[in-house]
N, C-alpha and C positions, 0 to 999 in steps of 0.2 A: 483746170478741169480736164477730163480725159481727152485723149487725142481725137477720138471720134466725135467729140462735141464741138471743139473749136481750136483754133490755132494756139500755139503755146505763147506764154508771155516771155519775152526776151528781155534780159536785164544786162546792159553793157557795164563795163567796169567804171566808166566815167559817170558816176551817179550823182556826185555831190552838186555839180553845177546845176543840173536839172532841178534838183530838190530846192536849192536856194532860190532859183528864179521863180519856180511855181509857187513857193511859199509866200512870195510877195503878193499873190493874188488875194489872200485872205488876211484881214487884220487880226492882230493878236486876239490869236484866236481865244329849359327854355327861357323865352324872352319875357320881359316884364310887360304886363298888360294893364293899362290905366282903367280907372273905374268907369269912365264913359264907354270904353270899348266893351267892358264886361256887361254893362247895362244893355247896350245895343245887341249883344249876343244873346241876351235873355229875352228880347222882344220877339214874340211869335211872328212868323212870316206866313202869309197865305200860301197854301200848298201850290196854287197855280203859278206863283211867282218864284218858287224855289228852282234854281238852276244848278245842277250838280257841277262841281268844279271840274275843269278839264285836267285829267291826270296825265303826267308825262309818261310816254311809252318807254319803258326801260330798254336800253340798247345792250345787246350781248357784247361782252368784251371782245375786242378784236385783237388778233396777234400783232405784235410790233412788226412794222414793215419798213423796208428801206430799199435801196437799189445800189448796185455797184455802178458808179458814175465816172470814176477815174481814180487812179491809185493815190493821188497826192492832193495838194491844196486845191486843184481844179475840181476834184470830186467834192470837196467841202463846199466850194463856192456854188456848185450846181444844185446842192440840196435845196436851197431857197427857191430856185427856179422850178424844180420838180414839185415842190409844195404849191407854188402858184398854179401850175398846170393842173394840179389835183384840187383846185378850188379851195385851197387853204388847208387841206389835210396834211398833217405833219408827219413826214418820215422820221421815225424815232430810232432807226438803226443806221449807223454809219459803218460801211463795210469796205475794207481795203486789204491789200496783200503785201507781205514782205517779199522782196526779191530773194531768189534762191541761188544767186550766183556765187556769193562769197559768205563765209561765216560772219564777217563783220556786219554784213547787211542783215543776216538772220538774227544777229544780236540786237537789232533795232537801231543801228547807227543812222539810217536815213532820216533826214530832218522832217520829212512829211508826217512823222508820228506826232510832232509837236502840234500841228494844226488840227489833226484829228482829235487829239487829247483835249485841246481847247474847245472844240465843238462839243465833245462829250460832256465837259464840265459845265457848260452853259445851262443845262437842264438835267434835273435829277432823273427824269423818266427816259432819258436816252440810253442807248446801248451801243457800245463800240465792239465790232466784230473784226478780228484780225486773223487772216490766214497765215499760218506759220509753216514754212518748209522744214522737213526733218533732215535735209542734206544740202550741202553746198553743191554746186554744179548740178542743180536739181533738174534742169531741162536740157542736159547735154547728151542724152541718149546713151547713158552708161549701160554696159552689158549686164546680164543677170549675175554673172560671176562677180563683177565689180560691186554691184548692189548688195549681193549676199555678204561680201567681205565687209562692206561699210556698215551694214545692219548689225553684224556681229561685233564690230568695234563699238558701235553705239550702245548695244546691249551690255557691253562690258564697262560702260561709263566714260568712254573716252571723250564724248562730246558734251558732257553735263555742263561744263563751265559756260558754254555758249548760251545755254538756255537760262542759267542763273543770271547772266548779264542782261538778257532780254527782260526777265522778270524784274530785275532791279530798275531797269530803265522805265518800264511801264508804271511801276509803283512811284518812281520819282516824278513822272509826268502827271500824276494824279488820276490815273485810270487803272487802279488795282483790281477792278471788277471786269476787266476786258474778257470777252468770250474769245477763246483761242481755237480756231479750226486747224487743228494740228494734223499734218500729213494727209491732207484732203485727197480724195479719189485714189486712195491707196490700192483699191481693187483693180485698177487699170494698168496701163503700160506707159503712160506719158512721163511720169516723174521718177527720179532716182529714189524718192521716198516711197516707192511702191512696195507692197507686201508680198507679192507672189514668189519672188526668189527664195524667201525664208520666213514664212509666217510666224514661227515661234520666236525668231530673233526680232522680227518687227514688233511683236507685242511686248517683248521684254524691253526693247528700245523706247517704245511709247511710254511705258511705265517709268523708265529712268528719267525721261524728259519731264513728265508730269511731277514726279517727286522732287526733281531738282528745282522746278519753278515754284512748287508749293513750299519749299524750304525757305523762301525769301520772306522776311518779315513784312507784314502789311498786305500781303497779296490776298485777293478774294477771287482769283481766276475761276472760270468755268471752261472745261475742255469739251469740245464738240468733235465727236467721231463722225465723219461725213464721207461715206463712199459715194460713188456714182451709182445711179439707179441701174438695177439689173445685175446679172452675173459678172459681166466684163471678163477680165482675165482670170479672176479667182472669186468664188463666192465671198462677199464681204463679211459674212458671219464668221469665216475662218480667220479673219484679222482682228476680231473684236478683242481688246486687251483686258476686259474685265470691268465690273461695275465700280470697283474702288477708284479707278482713275478716269472714268468717263462720267461727265455730268449731263451731256446732251447727246442724243443720237440723231444726227442730221442725215440729209441726203441731197446730193446735187442731181437735179432732174430736169432734162430738157426734152422738147417735143421731137423725139427721134426714136427709132429710125424712120425713114420715109415710109408712110403708109400705115404705121402702127397707130391704132386708135387709142384714145385716152383710157378706155376700158382695158386695153391690152397693157398699157403702162401700169395700171393698177394690179392686174392679175398675173403678170409675168413672174417667173421665179426671181426672188430678191428685188421685186418691184415695190410700188408704193404701199400695197397692202401688207406685204411682208415686213416692210420698214415699220409701219405703225404697230403691227402685232409684236415684233421683236422688242420695240421700245417699251410697250406695255408690259411685256413679260419681265423686263429688267427694271421696271419702275422709273423710267427716264422720260423727260419731255423730248419732243422731236423738234427739228428745225429743217428749213430749206435754205441753206446759205447761198446756193446758186440754182436758179431755175429760169426758164424762158423758152422762147420759140427756137426752132432750128430747122430740121430737115423737111418740115411740112409747110413752110412759108407763113403767110399771114393767116394764121389759123385761129379765128375767133372762137370756134368751138373748144379748142384746147384751152384757150385763155379762160373761158367761162367755167369749164370743168375743173381746171387746176385751182382757180380762185374758190370755187365751191368746195373742193377737197380741203383746201386750207381752212375755210370757214368751219367745216365740219370737224376737222381733227385738231384745230387750235394749236399749231406749233408755237414754240416760244417766240420765234421770229422767222421772217422770210425776207429774202432780198433777191429781186429779179436782176439779172445781168443786163444792164441797159445800154447796149450798143448793138449795132447790126452784126449778125442777123437775129440776135436773141431779144432785143429790147423793144420798147414801146414809146418812150418819150424822145430819146435821142436817135431813133431809127425810123425814118420816114417810109420804109418799105412795108410796115405793118400797121396801116391805119385802122383796119377793122379790129384787130386784136387790141390796139391802143385804145380804141373807143370803149371796149369792154373793160379793160384794166382801169381806165380813168373813171368810168361810171361806177364801178364797184368800190374802188379805193377812195373816191371823193364822196361817196354816200349818195350819189344821184340815182334816180330811178328812171330817168328818161334819156333819150339820145343826147349825146354831147358832141360838140364840134371835134374835128380832127385835131391831132396834136399841134400845139403851137411850135413855132421855130425856136431853136435854142436861143437863150438870151446872151449871145455872144456875136461879135461882128464877123461877117463873111466878106473878105476883101475882093474875091474874084468869084463871080457866079459860076456854079458848076453845071455843065450841060447835061449831066447824067448822074444817077445815084452813085455815091461813093462806095466802092467795094469795101468789105470788112477788112480789118487789119490782117496782113499776111504774116506767116510765121517769122518773117525777117523784120517785121516792124519793131522799132525800138521805142519803148515807152519812157525812156529816160534820156538825160543829157541835154545838149543844146538843141537837138531835134525836137525834144518834147516842149521846150520853151516856145519854139515856133509853132508847134502843134497847138499849144495852149492859146497862143496869141491869135491863131486863126479859128479858135472855137472848136478844136477837136475834129475838124473836117478834113484834115490831111494826115497822112501817116509818113513819118520820116524813117526811111530804112537805114538800119545800122550800117549796112555795107557801104552806102553812100558816104556816111560820115567818116568811116574808117579810111576811105580814100583821101578825104580832106585832112584828117589828123595826120 
């Protein structure tokens, strides 16, 4: 997500050990009517005794929902806990990210895809959403000149092979219908796959990637174009690559900046209303791959309004970013917003208790709330194994481990 939304995801080179350790957390992944009944049906009944049958109240279809809980097998394991917290409501969307450090990882080499694919295959009504970077060294702060040169190389087809290999992997894993959030938040400045330095090259490169992945036999992918809400560094409409290669028009939307009302988020240029209107003009469904709390703290009103917006506009899917400061289940800082989220998603109409603790052991009591991950936190490697073991309540900094290695 954009730099103004939260810290970057860091992906160290020693990725395989973390993936193998965390993968161990999840195991491989009309009717005949007899004569008597007819006779009874024909027997007159006194009017005073006739009781009309109670008709079921039809429920409006709800958008598929999920949460980003962790990138690897730990995220899969936590899906069941989230469902229990929601009184049995089933998250149908599994959402994770490919690391953008190396082309080999963008090709889908990390083993955590196996467990997510197994989760998706367990039920036909589930959806697997995968964020896919458009560049290696995606979070290394490349200059506009470097980005511009890379976008032009991509537009010329130099990187097509990486995306064909990713498509082949996903098809082989039995998830050919994966929703791919390609080059997310391209209208910002956080990522090397940003659009601003050369919008025309960016659009041509997006089209190259989509066509390369669609060329793989057996694929049924859907591609989600998902800017961050608002103008950011460039109007996201200037990055739209065309209806032929976009299946869903998404938006990452957090409760920010500080003091901005929800109505302001709706009406701002390139905000929530413009997103809905643009998608309608192009005949595309909408989505919210990332959303949640942020600059305005435990904002129950934002949570009510955002869930009502989702209910009104019926996106194809939505996934809340569920860690501090954005989340509700895994973040104890937001109890009021959590109660609203739980009440709505579980179908309850009354007040509900505050969020339950995570169903993972805590070996050492924490005297104060744990701060959100810093930009130097590493989500992979040996440090992640320890983080997973402690239930995600610590953050292992990559620079600590570099001294040990």
